[in-house]
C-alpha positions, 0 to 999 in steps of 0.5 A, a space after each residue: 938125206 943125212 938121216 936117210 943114209 943112217 936109216 939105211 945102216 941102222 935098218 941092216 944093224 936094227 938101230 932104234 929110231 932114237 939112234 938113227 934120227 940122232 946119228 944122222 943130225 950128227 953126221 948132217 952138221 959140218 965145222 964153221 971153225 974149220 971151213 971158215 978158216 980154210 976159206 979165209 987162209 985161202 982168200 975164197 970167202 968171196 967165191 962162188 963156193 964160199 958163199 955156199 958154204 958160208 949160207 950152208 953152215 949158217 942154215 946148219 947151225 941154226 937147225 941145231 935147235 929143232 935138233 935137240 927138241 927132236 933128240 929129246 923127244 925120242 930119246 929114252 925118256 921124253 922131257 915132260 909139258 913143262 920142259 917142252 914148252 921151255 924148249 919151244 920158247 928157248 927155240 923161238 927166242 934164238 931163231 927170232 933173234 938170229 932172223 932179226 939179225 940177218 934181216 938188218 945189215 947192222 943193229 944197235 944195242 941199248 944204251 949205244 951211245 954210252 957204249 960207242 965212246 967206252 971200248 971198256 964198255 964195249 968188252 963187257 957188253 959183249 961178254 955181257 951178251 955171249 954169258 947172257 944168252 948162253 945161260 938163258 938158252 942153257 935154263 931153257 933146256 938149249 945148248 948154252 953152245 948155241 946161245 953163245 953162237 947167236 949172241 956172238 951174231 948180234 955183236 958182230 952186227 952191232 955198231 957200237 962193238 967194231 972196235 972189239 972185232 980189231 982189238 980181239 983179234 989175238 984173242 980169237 986165234 987163241 980161242 980158234 988154236 984151243 977149239 982145235 987142241 980141244 978137239 985133239 984132246 978128245 981122241 982117246 987114242 986107246 979106243 981108236 987103236 982099240 977100234 981102228 978099222 971100224 972107226 977108219 971105216 966110219 971116218 971114210 963113209 963120213 966123208 964120202 957121204 958128205 961131199 957126194 950129198 951136198 954136191 949132189 945138192 948143190 948140182 940140183 941147184 945149178 951149180 957146176 960139177 966143180 964147184 958142187 964137189 969142190 963145196 961138197 968136199 968143205 962141208 964133209 967133216 963133222 962139225 963142232 955142235 955135233 959134239 954137243 947133240 952126241 952128249 945130249 944123245 949120251 944123257 938121254 941112254 939113245 947112245 951107250 958109252 961106247 957109241 958115245 966115245 965112238 961117235 966123239 972119236 969119228 967126229 974128232 977125226 974127221 975135223 982133223 983129216 978135213 984139211 987133207 980131205 978138201 985139198 986133195 979135192 981142190 988139186 983133183 978139181 984145180 983145172 975145172 974150178 979155174 973154167 968154172 
């Protein structure tokens, strides 16, 4: 549906198919980091809206794999058959590993007994998994960030690394803070000022589009309108993996330098404004959510 909405805009502005697909994919992804932080702070991880968005966010993150392959195909210079085979192999690896982790509540790492008894070794095992899988997926033509994300799923599900979640909590807080700082640093103030009306219009268009697309689908699946609209608001921002998609699209010459800067600015500002958008929707629906 996001690609469909983008196609309507692209048809009016005479965009190429590659640009329509790329930007449709970009706006369809939401931010796991932002939404998880808000749900955790509000104690809503186990709520109906929390269940909705967590499953959707996980599915979106895994959908990045086929998105990257499709973008490479619709770009100016499609990959060779060997590169395509590598990407498909990477996609099978990532999706297969993610499915395996999701199917099992807990998994056992190699050398489990030794890892379980040595806390320092647990840290190195976790780092090896994250950097190792990131390197492998990068070499296979898929985002290194996606490899690290899946490795994080593995570490979170392994019995041998339970200690890590408590011991490294301060580092998690630091890295989440660095993520939001890096998002702010991506916004070029002079570019935003020069294109202020266009950026604001696009950000508001994205927030409204994502809210009502997600709300409409959740309502169709049986949720009440208040829960659907609140879930839609939680998913309204553009996610961190969209930076990866935009970068790949720029390298493939699907979008120009100006288009890339505009896309980055819209993604970053949607992340910055997302908490206010969610809080406003929560207050608007407060009475109805209490009765749902």
